[in-house]
C-alpha positions as CSV (number, residue, x, y, z in Angstrom):
1,M,-20.3,1.9,-18.9
2,Q,-23.6,1.3,-17.1
3,H,-24.5,-2.1,-15.9
4,F,-27.8,-4.1,-15.5
5,P,-28.4,-7.5,-13.9
6,L,-28.4,-10.6,-16.1
7,G,-30.0,-12.7,-13.5
8,S,-27.8,-12.4,-10.5
9,V,-24.8,-11.0,-12.5
10,P,-24.4,-7.4,-13.3
11,V,-23.1,-6.9,-16.9
12,S,-22.1,-3.9,-19.0
13,R,-24.9,-2.8,-21.1
14,I,-23.0,-3.2,-24.3
15,G,-21.8,-6.8,-24.8
16,Y,-20.9,-8.7,-27.9
17,G,-22.9,-11.0,-30.2
18,A,-20.5,-13.6,-31.7
19,M,-22.8,-14.8,-34.5
20,Q,-20.8,-13.0,-37.3
21,L,-17.7,-14.8,-36.5
22,A,-18.9,-17.9,-38.4
23,G,-18.7,-18.0,-42.2
24,P,-21.4,-16.7,-44.6
25,G,-24.9,-17.5,-43.4
26,V,-23.6,-18.2,-40.0
27,F,-22.3,-21.6,-41.3
28,G,-18.9,-23.0,-41.6
29,P,-15.5,-21.6,-40.6
30,P,-14.8,-17.9,-40.5
31,R,-13.5,-16.0,-43.3
32,D,-10.4,-15.0,-41.3
33,H,-9.6,-17.2,-38.3
34,D,-7.0,-15.0,-36.8
35,Q,-9.2,-11.9,-37.1
36,A,-12.0,-13.7,-35.3
37,I,-9.7,-14.5,-32.4
38,A,-8.5,-11.0,-32.4
39,V,-12.0,-9.6,-32.1
40,L,-12.8,-11.8,-29.1
41,R,-9.7,-11.0,-27.2
42,R,-10.1,-7.2,-27.9
43,A,-13.6,-7.3,-26.8
44,V,-12.6,-8.6,-23.4
45,E,-9.7,-6.1,-23.2
46,L,-12.2,-3.4,-23.6
47,G,-14.3,-4.6,-20.8
48,V,-17.0,-6.7,-22.6
49,D,-18.3,-9.2,-19.9
50,H,-21.3,-10.5,-21.7
51,I,-20.9,-12.6,-24.9
52,D,-23.9,-14.1,-26.8
53,T,-23.4,-17.3,-28.8
54,S,-24.9,-20.6,-29.8
55,Q,-23.7,-24.1,-30.6
56,Y,-25.6,-23.9,-33.8
57,Y,-23.6,-21.0,-35.0
58,G,-21.3,-22.9,-37.4
59,P,-22.4,-25.3,-36.0
60,D,-19.8,-25.5,-33.2
61,V,-17.5,-23.0,-35.1
62,V,-18.3,-19.9,-32.9
63,N,-18.3,-21.7,-29.5
64,E,-14.9,-23.2,-30.4
65,L,-13.5,-19.9,-31.5
66,I,-14.6,-18.4,-28.1
67,R,-12.9,-21.3,-26.3
68,E,-9.7,-20.9,-28.2
69,A,-9.5,-17.2,-27.8
70,L,-10.6,-16.8,-24.2
71,H,-10.3,-20.0,-22.2
72,P,-9.7,-20.1,-19.3
73,Y,-12.4,-17.3,-19.1
74,P,-12.3,-14.2,-16.9
75,D,-14.4,-14.7,-13.7
76,N,-16.7,-11.9,-14.6
77,L,-17.5,-13.1,-18.2
78,A,-21.1,-14.0,-18.6
79,L,-21.5,-16.6,-21.6
80,V,-25.1,-16.8,-22.8
81,S,-26.3,-19.2,-25.5
82,K,-29.5,-20.4,-26.9
83,V,-31.2,-23.7,-27.8
84,G,-34.1,-24.7,-29.9
85,A,-32.7,-24.9,-33.3
86,R,-30.1,-26.9,-35.3
87,R,-28.5,-26.8,-38.8
88,D,-28.7,-29.2,-41.6
89,D,-25.9,-30.2,-43.9
90,T,-26.4,-27.2,-46.2
91,G,-26.8,-24.6,-43.4
92,G,-30.7,-24.6,-43.2
93,W,-32.3,-23.8,-39.9
94,L,-34.5,-26.6,-38.4
95,P,-36.4,-26.9,-35.2
96,H,-34.6,-28.8,-32.4
97,D,-36.9,-28.0,-29.6
98,E,-38.2,-31.2,-28.0
99,P,-37.3,-31.4,-24.2
100,E,-34.6,-33.9,-24.7
101,Q,-33.2,-32.0,-27.6
102,L,-33.1,-28.9,-25.5
103,R,-31.2,-30.7,-22.9
104,A,-28.8,-32.1,-25.5
105,G,-28.4,-28.6,-26.9
106,I,-27.4,-27.2,-23.6
107,E,-24.9,-30.0,-23.0
108,D,-23.4,-29.4,-26.6
109,N,-22.9,-25.7,-25.7
110,L,-21.1,-26.7,-22.4
111,R,-18.9,-29.0,-24.2
112,T,-17.8,-26.7,-27.0
113,L,-17.3,-23.8,-24.8
114,G,-15.4,-25.9,-22.1
115,V,-17.5,-24.7,-19.1
116,E,-19.7,-26.4,-16.6
117,Q,-22.4,-23.7,-16.4
118,L,-23.6,-21.1,-18.6
119,A,-24.8,-17.7,-17.2
120,A,-28.1,-18.1,-19.1
121,V,-29.6,-20.1,-22.0
122,N,-32.3,-18.7,-24.1
123,L,-35.1,-21.0,-25.3
124,R,-35.5,-19.9,-28.9
125,M,-39.2,-20.1,-30.0
126,M,-39.7,-21.1,-33.7
127,Q,-43.1,-19.6,-33.7
128,R,-45.1,-17.2,-31.5
129,S,-48.1,-19.4,-30.8
130,A,-50.3,-19.5,-27.9
131,P,-48.8,-21.2,-24.8
132,D,-49.7,-24.9,-24.6
133,Q,-48.6,-28.2,-23.0
134,R,-45.5,-28.3,-25.5
135,F,-44.4,-25.0,-24.2
136,D,-44.8,-26.1,-20.6
137,D,-42.7,-29.2,-21.3
138,Q,-40.0,-27.1,-22.9
139,L,-40.0,-24.9,-19.9
140,E,-39.8,-27.9,-17.6
141,A,-36.6,-29.0,-19.5
142,M,-35.1,-25.6,-19.0
143,V,-35.9,-25.6,-15.3
144,K,-34.4,-29.0,-14.9
145,A,-31.2,-27.8,-16.5
146,R,-31.1,-25.0,-14.1
147,E,-31.7,-27.2,-11.1
148,D,-29.0,-29.6,-12.3
149,G,-26.5,-26.6,-12.4
150,L,-25.9,-26.6,-16.1
151,I,-27.3,-23.1,-16.5
152,A,-27.7,-20.2,-14.0
153,G,-30.6,-18.5,-15.7
154,I,-33.4,-19.1,-18.2
155,G,-34.1,-16.8,-21.1
156,L,-36.5,-16.7,-24.0
157,S,-35.9,-15.6,-27.6
158,E,-38.5,-14.6,-30.2
159,V,-41.3,-14.7,-27.9
160,S,-44.8,-13.0,-27.8
161,L,-46.0,-11.1,-24.8
162,E,-48.5,-14.0,-24.1
163,Q,-45.6,-16.5,-24.1
164,L,-43.5,-14.3,-21.8
165,L,-46.4,-13.8,-19.2
166,H,-47.1,-17.6,-19.3
167,A,-43.4,-18.4,-18.7
168,A,-43.0,-15.9,-15.9
169,Q,-45.9,-17.6,-14.0
170,H,-44.0,-20.8,-14.1
171,T,-40.4,-19.8,-13.4
172,E,-38.0,-16.9,-13.2
173,I,-37.0,-15.5,-16.6
174,V,-33.8,-13.5,-16.5
175,C,-33.6,-12.3,-20.1
176,V,-35.5,-11.9,-23.3
177,Q,-33.9,-11.8,-26.7
178,N,-36.3,-10.4,-29.4
179,Q,-35.7,-8.3,-32.6
180,F,-35.9,-4.5,-31.8
181,N,-34.5,-1.5,-33.5
182,L,-35.3,2.0,-34.6
183,V,-37.5,0.6,-37.5
184,D,-38.9,-2.6,-36.0
185,R,-40.4,-2.0,-32.7
186,S,-43.0,-4.7,-32.8
187,S,-41.6,-6.2,-29.5
188,Q,-42.3,-3.0,-27.6
189,P,-45.0,-4.6,-25.5
190,V,-42.5,-7.4,-24.6
191,L,-39.8,-4.8,-23.7
192,D,-42.3,-2.9,-21.6
193,E,-43.2,-6.0,-19.6
194,C,-39.5,-6.9,-19.2
195,T,-38.9,-3.4,-17.9
196,A,-41.6,-3.6,-15.4
197,R,-40.3,-7.0,-14.1
198,G,-36.7,-6.1,-14.1
199,I,-35.8,-8.6,-16.7
200,A,-33.0,-7.9,-19.0
201,F,-34.1,-7.2,-22.7
202,V,-31.5,-8.1,-25.3
203,P,-32.4,-6.8,-28.7
204,F,-30.9,-8.6,-31.7
205,F,-30.4,-6.7,-34.9
206,P,-30.2,-3.4,-33.2
207,L,-28.6,-1.9,-36.3
208,G,-31.0,-3.8,-38.6
209,S,-30.5,-7.1,-40.2
210,G,-27.0,-7.9,-41.4
211,F,-28.6,-10.1,-44.1
212,A,-30.6,-7.4,-45.8
213,A,-29.4,-5.6,-48.9
214,D,-30.7,-2.2,-47.7
215,N,-30.6,-1.1,-44.1
216,P,-33.5,1.2,-43.2
217,V,-32.1,1.7,-39.7
218,L,-28.7,3.1,-40.7
219,G,-30.3,4.9,-43.6
220,N,-32.8,6.8,-41.3
221,E,-32.6,10.5,-42.2
222,Q,-33.0,11.8,-38.6
223,L,-30.5,9.3,-37.3
224,R,-28.0,10.3,-39.8
225,A,-28.6,14.0,-39.1
226,V,-28.0,13.6,-35.4
227,A,-25.0,11.5,-36.0
228,A,-23.5,14.3,-38.2
229,E,-24.2,16.8,-35.5
230,L,-22.5,14.7,-32.8
231,D,-19.6,13.7,-35.1
232,R,-20.5,10.1,-34.6
233,T,-21.4,7.2,-37.0
234,P,-25.0,6.3,-37.6
235,A,-24.3,2.9,-36.1
236,Q,-23.1,4.5,-32.9
237,V,-26.1,6.8,-32.6
238,A,-28.5,3.9,-33.4
239,L,-26.9,1.9,-30.5
240,A,-27.1,4.8,-28.2
241,W,-30.8,5.4,-29.1
242,T,-31.6,1.7,-28.3
243,L,-29.8,2.0,-24.9
244,S,-31.9,5.0,-24.2
245,V,-35.2,3.3,-24.8
246,A,-35.1,1.5,-21.4
247,P,-32.7,0.9,-18.5
248,N,-32.9,-2.8,-18.9
249,V,-31.7,-2.9,-22.6
250,L,-28.6,-4.9,-22.9
251,L,-26.9,-4.6,-26.4
252,I,-25.0,-7.5,-28.1
253,P,-24.0,-5.9,-31.5
254,G,-22.0,-8.3,-33.6
255,T,-19.0,-7.8,-35.9
256,S,-16.0,-9.6,-37.3
257,S,-13.9,-6.5,-37.5
258,V,-11.8,-5.2,-34.5
259,S,-12.4,-1.6,-35.7
260,H,-16.2,-2.0,-35.8
261,L,-16.0,-3.6,-32.4
262,E,-14.3,-0.6,-30.9
263,E,-16.7,1.7,-32.7
264,N,-19.8,-0.1,-31.3
265,L,-18.4,-0.1,-27.7
266,A,-17.7,3.5,-27.9
267,A,-21.5,4.1,-28.4
268,G,-21.8,3.7,-24.6
269,D,-20.2,7.1,-24.2
270,I,-22.9,8.9,-26.0
271,E,-25.5,10.8,-24.2
272,L,-28.4,11.7,-26.4
273,S,-30.5,14.7,-25.4
274,A,-34.2,14.2,-25.0
275,E,-34.6,16.4,-28.2
276,A,-32.3,14.1,-30.2
277,Q,-34.0,11.0,-28.9
278,Q,-37.3,12.4,-30.0
279,R,-36.2,13.4,-33.4
280,I,-34.8,9.8,-34.0
281,S,-37.9,8.1,-32.5
282,G,-40.1,10.1,-34.9
283,P,-43.8,10.9,-34.3
């Protein structure tokens, strides 16, 4: 498996996104506690050294599962979280992104994971608006957390190109987490800028949204045709295609199944020809 730096730490280009370990709607306890623990432990056994999580997955549920399964953590394991949102009593998603709330969110992640420092924390933007004083105040809170040793790197999630450029003028950004897949490439300008700057780009929903009834990514005809020719699953080829888009792409496909985890990680062994990449990418 190839590696790319996440800040100062090189990580495998396929990691694991832990969001799906929580209950339905990323809220409440897992459907199968023992299976969730097994997935996490198998991921590390197979060489995963980058796990993406958040305190508001559950809330607390996913972080506590990670701690139960893996603590004390391997020295090379990069734990990455995000702040900027919270859950209400019914599972609704609400902003939680005032500077003091960001700090509290980071501290909640440290507490529930049982660590003193996170490899990176993403500031999740609730809307892609023009950079303003509020954004600067949020960045200042993130910088202060880094200076205090709570986080090793600052990331951004759901950001526009304008927001990324503005943030990069003020501080080092080690990763960006935006939605990107075969069907939704609206973040291509952000990806291109990250590539030029050597910033890790971590696409979420690389296989399409797990909350949608129909999945246009896995249903793509050319994707399915290439998968059949290679005797691979459409999901594996979709992940391989996403890896091929740029060398700084780090994948964090999520699953609550050991078999799907193993399938996802095996995508790192697929080498798509230029012709196959072009067929899947389309005109």
